C-alpha positions as CSV (number, residue, x, y, z in Angstrom):
1,M,-97.8,-4.1,-122.1
2,V,-96.0,-1.6,-120.1
3,L,-96.2,-3.4,-116.8
4,Q,-94.9,-6.7,-118.9
5,H,-91.9,-4.7,-120.3
6,I,-91.0,-3.2,-116.9
7,I,-91.1,-6.5,-115.0
8,T,-89.4,-8.7,-117.8
9,H,-86.6,-6.1,-118.4
10,G,-86.3,-5.7,-114.7
11,L,-85.8,-9.4,-114.0
12,I,-83.6,-9.8,-117.1
13,Y,-81.4,-6.7,-116.0
14,A,-81.4,-7.9,-112.5
15,I,-80.0,-11.3,-113.6
16,I,-77.4,-9.7,-116.0
17,F,-76.4,-7.2,-113.5
18,N,-76.0,-9.7,-110.5
19,G,-74.7,-12.7,-112.7
20,S,-71.9,-10.5,-114.0
21,L,-70.8,-9.3,-110.5
22,F,-70.9,-12.9,-109.5
23,I,-68.7,-13.7,-112.1
24,I,-66.4,-10.8,-111.4
25,M,-66.3,-12.1,-107.7
26,I,-65.3,-15.6,-108.5
27,S,-62.8,-14.8,-111.2
28,T,-60.8,-11.8,-109.4
29,S,-59.5,-11.2,-106.1
30,P,-61.8,-9.6,-103.5
31,R,-59.4,-7.0,-103.0
32,V,-60.3,-5.8,-106.6
33,W,-63.9,-6.0,-106.5
34,G,-64.8,-6.0,-102.9
35,Y,-62.1,-3.9,-100.9
36,N,-64.1,-0.8,-101.1
37,D,-67.5,-2.4,-100.2
38,Y,-66.3,-4.0,-97.2
39,S,-66.6,-2.7,-93.7
40,E,-64.1,-0.6,-92.0
41,L,-63.2,-3.6,-89.7
42,I,-62.0,-5.7,-92.7
43,K,-60.2,-2.4,-94.2
44,K,-58.3,-2.3,-90.8
45,K,-57.0,-5.6,-91.3
46,V,-55.5,-5.4,-94.5
47,P,-53.3,-2.9,-96.4
48,P,-54.9,-0.6,-98.9
49,K,-55.1,-1.5,-102.6
50,T,-51.9,-1.8,-104.4
51,K,-51.5,0.4,-107.5
52,K,-52.1,-2.9,-109.6
53,E,-55.3,-3.8,-107.8
54,K,-56.7,-0.1,-108.3
55,M,-55.9,-0.4,-111.9
56,L,-57.5,-3.8,-112.3
57,S,-60.4,-2.3,-110.4
58,I,-60.8,0.4,-113.0
59,I,-60.2,-1.7,-116.0
60,I,-63.0,-4.1,-114.8
61,G,-65.3,-1.5,-113.2
62,I,-65.5,1.2,-115.7
63,P,-66.4,-0.9,-118.8
64,W,-68.9,-2.9,-116.5
65,L,-70.5,0.3,-115.2
66,I,-71.1,1.7,-118.6
67,I,-72.9,-1.4,-119.8
68,M,-74.9,-1.4,-116.5
69,F,-76.1,2.0,-117.2
70,L,-76.6,1.5,-121.0
71,L,-79.0,-1.3,-120.6
72,P,-81.6,0.6,-118.4
73,I,-81.6,3.3,-121.0
74,I,-81.8,1.1,-123.8
75,S,-84.5,-0.6,-122.2
76,T,-86.5,2.7,-121.6
77,Y,-86.1,3.7,-125.4
78,L,-87.2,0.2,-126.3
79,L,-90.3,1.0,-124.2
80,K,-90.7,4.4,-125.8
81,I,-90.7,2.6,-129.2
82,K,-93.2,0.0,-128.2
83,L,-95.5,3.0,-127.0
84,G,-95.4,4.6,-130.6
85,G,-92.5,7.0,-129.9
86,E,-94.0,8.7,-126.9
87,I,-93.5,7.9,-123.2
88,S,-94.7,9.9,-120.4
89,F,-92.0,11.0,-117.9
90,L,-93.5,9.0,-115.1
91,I,-93.4,5.7,-117.3
92,A,-89.9,6.2,-118.2
93,F,-89.0,6.9,-114.6
94,L,-90.6,3.7,-113.4
95,N,-89.0,1.5,-116.0
96,L,-85.4,2.8,-115.0
97,F,-86.3,3.0,-111.4
98,V,-87.7,-0.7,-111.4
99,L,-84.6,-2.0,-113.4
100,I,-82.2,-0.3,-110.9
101,A,-84.2,-1.3,-107.7
102,L,-84.4,-5.0,-108.7
103,S,-80.8,-5.1,-109.4
104,T,-79.8,-3.2,-106.2
105,I,-82.1,-5.7,-104.1
106,G,-80.7,-8.6,-106.0
107,D,-77.0,-7.5,-105.0
108,L,-78.2,-6.7,-101.4
109,V,-79.9,-10.0,-100.7
110,I,-78.3,-12.5,-102.9
111,L,-74.6,-11.4,-103.2
112,D,-73.9,-9.3,-100.0
113,W,-76.2,-11.0,-97.5
114,I,-76.4,-14.7,-98.6
115,I,-73.1,-15.1,-100.4
116,V,-70.7,-12.7,-98.4
117,S,-72.1,-12.6,-95.2
118,K,-74.0,-15.9,-94.7
119,I,-72.2,-18.3,-96.7
120,T,-68.8,-16.5,-97.0
121,P,-67.0,-18.7,-99.4
122,K,-63.3,-18.6,-99.5
123,F,-63.3,-16.3,-102.7
124,V,-64.8,-13.3,-100.8
125,I,-62.3,-13.3,-98.0
126,I,-59.5,-11.0,-98.1
127,P,-56.3,-12.6,-97.1
128,G,-55.7,-11.5,-93.4
129,T,-59.2,-11.5,-92.4
130,E,-61.6,-14.4,-91.2
131,A,-65.0,-15.4,-92.3
132,K,-66.3,-14.0,-89.0
133,D,-65.4,-10.4,-90.2
134,Y,-68.0,-10.7,-93.0
135,K,-71.2,-11.5,-90.9
136,D,-72.1,-7.8,-90.3
137,L,-75.3,-7.6,-92.4
138,S,-76.0,-4.0,-91.4
139,H,-73.0,-2.7,-93.2
140,H,-74.4,-3.8,-96.6
141,Y,-77.8,-2.3,-95.9
142,I,-76.5,0.8,-94.7
143,S,-74.3,1.2,-98.1
144,H,-77.0,0.4,-100.3
145,A,-79.5,2.8,-98.5
146,K,-76.7,5.7,-98.9
147,V,-76.6,5.2,-102.7
148,V,-80.6,5.0,-103.2
149,P,-81.1,8.7,-103.4
150,I,-78.2,9.0,-105.9
151,L,-79.7,6.2,-108.1
152,I,-83.3,7.9,-107.9
153,I,-81.8,11.3,-108.9
154,I,-79.8,9.4,-111.8
155,C,-83.3,7.7,-112.9
156,L,-84.9,11.2,-112.8
157,I,-82.5,12.8,-114.8
158,I,-82.3,9.8,-117.5
159,A,-86.2,9.6,-117.5
160,A,-86.4,13.4,-118.5
161,I,-83.9,12.7,-121.3
162,V,-85.7,9.8,-122.6
163,W,-89.1,11.5,-122.2
164,Y,-87.6,14.8,-123.9
165,F,-85.6,13.1,-126.9
């Protein structure tokens, strides 16, 4: 039951996480959603975000981040309920970690490597840059690798809260 919950919720969360990011990608400017994630080569070719672009990034980003952090927490509490109101710290951590890991891997492989770096459709290209500027796969891997320790710490903290309360 635990493994089924973790895998099912992990896959559903990864689809929601990456699907919503993809919708944001195709419905807004890459200067809004992608500027901060792109390499220094790309950032050097274009001016910094305008105040309007920064504000739009906040308006879109903050609610999205809140929802994306709440869903793994809800999933972990649902698992705790399924287990009769008791959950071990390890199970709580694994649930959170698998959800975050699957969404991060999906983001890296599908959105960053395949869509941005390999296919490079027009909607990912910031005006003033060229498709060839987006072919660096290592940039995305390094960015994701840097955030993994932070995500693990967040999962540990949330797991402790769910386990305790």
